[in-house]
C-alpha positions in Angstrom: -5.7 104.0 49.7 -5.5 108.0 47.7 -3.2 108.9 51.2 -1.2 105.7 50.7 -1.1 105.7 47.2 0.4 109.4 47.9 2.3 108.9 50.3 4.1 106.0 48.6 4.4 108.9 45.4 5.8 110.6 47.7 8.6 108.3 49.3 9.6 107.0 45.4 10.2 110.8 44.5 12.4 111.7 47.4 14.8 108.3 46.7 14.8 109.3 42.6 15.8 113.0 43.8 18.6 111.9 46.5 19.7 109.0 43.8 20.0 111.8 41.0 21.5 114.9 43.4 24.3 112.5 44.3 25.1 111.0 41.4 25.6 115.2 39.5 27.1 116.7 43.0 29.7 113.5 42.8 32.1 111.5 41.2 29.1 109.0 39.8 29.1 106.5 42.9 25.4 107.4 44.6 25.6 106.0 48.3 21.9 106.5 48.6 21.6 102.9 47.1 24.2 101.3 48.3 23.3 97.6 50.1 25.4 98.8 53.5 23.0 102.3 53.3 19.7 100.2 52.2 19.9 97.5 55.1 20.6 100.2 57.7 17.1 102.1 56.4 15.8 99.3 56.7 16.7 98.4 60.0 15.7 101.7 61.8 12.3 101.5 59.6 11.7 98.5 61.4 13.1 100.3 65.5 10.9 103.2 64.5 8.2 101.2 63.3 7.1 99.6 65.6 7.0 102.5 68.0 4.4 104.2 65.7 2.7 101.3 65.0 2.0 101.5 68.8 1.5 105.8 68.6 -1.1 105.2 65.9 -3.8 102.9 68.1 -4.4 105.8 70.4 -4.1 108.9 67.7 -7.4 106.5 66.0 -9.5 106.9 69.1 -8.7 110.5 69.4 -5.6 110.0 72.3 -2.3 110.7 71.9 0.8 108.6 74.1 3.8 111.5 74.3 5.7 109.1 76.6 6.9 106.1 74.1 10.6 107.3 74.5 10.6 107.0 77.9 8.5 104.3 78.3 11.0 102.0 75.9 13.7 103.5 77.8 12.4 102.1 80.7 11.8 98.1 78.7 15.1 98.4 77.3 17.3 99.5 80.4 15.1 97.3 82.8 16.5 94.1 80.4 19.1 95.3 80.5 20.0 95.6 84.3 17.9 92.1 85.3 20.3 89.8 82.8 24.0 91.9 83.9 23.3 92.1 87.6 24.2 89.7 89.9 23.9 86.1 87.9 21.2 87.3 85.9 17.9 86.4 84.7 17.2 84.2 81.4 15.8 86.1 78.2 13.1 84.0 78.6 12.0 85.4 82.5 13.2 89.1 81.5 11.2 89.5 78.5 7.6 88.3 79.4 8.5 90.7 82.4 9.4 93.5 80.2 6.3 93.0 78.1 4.0 92.4 80.9 5.6 95.9 82.7 4.2 97.5 79.3 1.1 96.5 79.3 0.8 97.6 83.1 1.8 100.9 82.1 -0.7 100.7 78.9 -3.4 100.2 81.3 -2.5 103.0 84.1 -2.7 105.1 81.3 -5.3 104.0 80.1 -7.6 103.7 83.4 -6.5 107.7 83.6 -8.0 108.5 80.1 -10.7 106.6 80.0 -12.4 105.8 83.8 -10.9 109.5 85.4 -11.3 111.7 82.6 -7.8 113.3 82.5 -6.7 114.3 79.1 -4.7 111.9 77.1 -1.7 115.0 77.4 -1.8 115.3 80.8 -1.4 111.6 81.5 1.5 110.8 79.2 3.3 113.9 79.3 3.4 113.1 83.3 4.4 109.7 82.0 7.1 110.9 80.5 9.0 113.2 83.2 7.8 109.9 85.7 9.4 107.1 84.0 12.6 108.7 82.3 13.2 109.6 86.1 12.4 105.9 87.4 15.2 104.6 84.5 17.8 107.2 86.5 16.7 106.5 89.6 17.5 102.9 88.9 21.0 103.0 86.8 22.4 105.6 89.1 22.2 107.8 86.3 24.7 105.0 84.8 24.5 103.6 81.5 24.1 100.0 81.1 24.0 97.3 78.3 24.3 93.5 77.7 28.1 93.1 77.4 28.4 89.6 76.6 25.7 88.0 78.2 23.8 86.6 75.7 24.8 87.8 72.7 22.5 86.0 70.3 19.6 88.6 71.6 21.5 91.3 69.8 20.6 89.2 67.0 16.8 90.9 67.1 18.5 94.5 66.8 21.6 94.1 64.0 20.5 89.9 62.1 19.4 89.9 59.4 17.5 86.7 57.3 19.1 85.5 54.4 22.0 88.1 55.1 18.9 90.9 53.1 16.3 91.2 55.9 17.0 93.3 58.8 15.4 91.0 61.7 13.6 94.5 63.3 11.7 94.7 60.1 10.8 91.5 59.8 9.8 91.8 63.3 7.9 94.8 62.4 6.6 92.8 59.2 4.6 90.8 61.8 3.6 93.3 63.9 2.0 95.2 61.2 0.2 92.3 59.3 -1.1 91.5 62.9 -2.4 94.6 64.3 -4.0 95.8 60.7 -5.6 92.4 60.3 -7.2 94.0 64.3 -8.0 97.2 63.1 -9.6 97.2 59.2 -10.7 93.9 59.7 -12.2 92.7 63.2 -15.1 94.8 65.2 -13.3 95.9 68.5 -10.5 97.1 65.2 -13.4 99.0 62.9 -15.5 100.0 67.2 -11.7 102.2 67.6 -12.4 104.3 64.7 -16.0 104.4 65.6 -14.8 106.2 69.0 -12.5 108.9 67.5 -15.0 109.9 64.5 -18.1 110.0 67.1 -17.1 109.0 71.2 -20.3 110.1 71.7 -22.3 108.3 68.9 -20.1 104.9 69.9 -21.5 105.0 73.2 -24.2 105.2 72.6 -24.5 102.2 69.8 -23.6 100.1 72.7 -20.2 100.3 71.8 -18.7 99.2 75.5 -15.9 103.3 74.8 -13.9 103.2 77.9 -12.5 99.4 77.8 -11.7 100.1 73.9 -10.1 102.9 74.4 -8.1 101.1 77.9 -7.4 98.3 75.2 -5.5 100.5 72.7 -3.4 102.1 75.6 -2.5 98.9 76.6 -1.5 97.7 72.5 -0.2 100.5 71.9 2.5 100.5 75.7 3.3 96.7 74.2 3.4 97.5 70.6 6.3 99.8 72.3 8.0 97.4 75.3 8.8 95.4 72.0 10.4 98.5 70.4 12.0 99.5 73.3 13.8 95.8 73.6 14.6 96.2 69.9 16.6 98.9 70.5 18.1 98.1 73.1 19.0 95.1 71.5 20.3 96.8 68.4 21.7 100.0 70.9 23.5 97.9 73.5 24.8 101.4 75.1 21.4 103.1 77.1 21.8 106.0 78.3 19.4 106.6 81.1 19.1 110.3 80.1 19.4 110.3 76.3 17.9 106.8 75.2 15.0 106.9 73.8 14.9 109.8 73.9 12.7 112.2 71.1 11.4 108.8 70.2 7.9 109.4 71.0 7.5 113.0 68.6 9.1 110.3 66.0 6.3 107.6 66.6 3.6 110.5 66.4 5.6 111.8 63.1 5.1 108.4 61.5 1.6 107.9 62.0 0.7 111.4 61.2 2.7 111.7 58.7 1.2 108.4 57.8 -2.3 108.9 57.3 -3.5 109.2 61.3 -5.7 113.0 61.9 -4.9 114.0 65.7 -8.7 114.9 65.5 -9.2 110.3 65.3 -10.9 108.0 63.6 -9.2 107.7 60.7 -5.9 106.0 59.3 -4.3 103.0 57.8 -1.6 100.5 59.3 0.2 100.9 55.3 0.4 104.3 55.4 2.1 104.3 58.8 4.5 102.3 57.9 5.7 104.7 54.5 5.6 106.9 57.3 8.1 105.8 59.7 9.7 104.9 56.1 9.8 108.9 55.7 11.1 109.8 58.5 13.9 107.2 58.5 14.4 109.0 55.0 15.2 111.8 55.9 17.0 112.0 58.9 19.5 109.5 56.4 19.4 112.7 53.4 20.2 114.6 56.2 23.4 113.2 56.2 23.8 112.4 52.5 22.8 115.2 51.1 25.6 116.8 53.4 22.6 118.5 55.0 24.3 120.4 58.8 23.1 117.9 61.5 21.5 121.1 63.2 19.3 121.2 60.8 18.0 117.7 61.3 15.2 118.9 63.3 14.6 121.5 61.0 14.0 119.0 57.7 12.3 116.5 59.5 9.7 119.4 61.2 9.3 120.9 58.1 8.6 117.7 56.2 5.8 116.7 59.0 4.0 120.7 58.6 4.2 120.8 55.2 2.5 116.4 55.0 -0.2 117.8 57.9 -0.7 120.8 55.8 -1.8 119.4 52.7 -3.9 116.3 54.4 -5.9 119.2 56.0 -6.1 121.1 52.7 -8.0 117.7 51.1 -10.2 117.0 54.4 -11.2 120.3 53.5 -12.2 119.9 50.2 -13.8 116.9 50.4 -16.1 118.3 53.2 -16.8 120.6 51.0 -17.8 118.5 48.2 -19.5 116.4 50.5 
């Protein structure tokens, strides 16, 4: 829990320092703390947080998924096409199909990693190109959207509960509770940590490592499908070449900043939520502090490097003391 408290302290410090900076350099008005900006932040925390949760599961077992952005794009675009082409299909049919497609993609990744023994980096890097190519092929490189069809669905991307809590943030909260209970309190969840810490040791102790690794990739892609649908409902205009671009890096960054070690075996759902919040906050600070937009990735990359370096330093100190 020390990591969680440290991340929470860093998040609080960024909020306070940004507010003070804006108050001193401006006319006394702090736009960062306005209701509109805070609701916008919570919306994007919900959207990126779902993707980070999925990424965290595969990082915990020592894997990685570089195809998250492309899978989210394929799922969102597929939903738009099915609902709008011809007479269109009802969302009650489309959404389960999209979730099933996400699960099948995860099953394929998991099979290649667990049974064929391919490296997760290679498998999901190929997926990044493969699923992006399919999205461009089925659309003819034309942007897709939901138009006025089933406009109520857009509430899940843009709506608010009691005009305060963004719908994506509420979805993230529910998913975080479910995934947190699974990872931290169920035997299978604890086995995922064991696989990441020492796969051979986990196998010799009777854990079905291959089955659980496949399940981890299925869960990751299933959560990515949920995130892709929410993002599609939020944005509505989905370009097959750029929708979801770099989202896999935001997902990885949220998980790593949240305390998930890329070596596997460690992670915390609450930490992942704070890590995703940090990424969204950093993106927002670039605009609030009028930092040139070209430096957005520099700021985020620097923050990730610092966070990982500090975590590595403390890990080495703990290992030396042990």
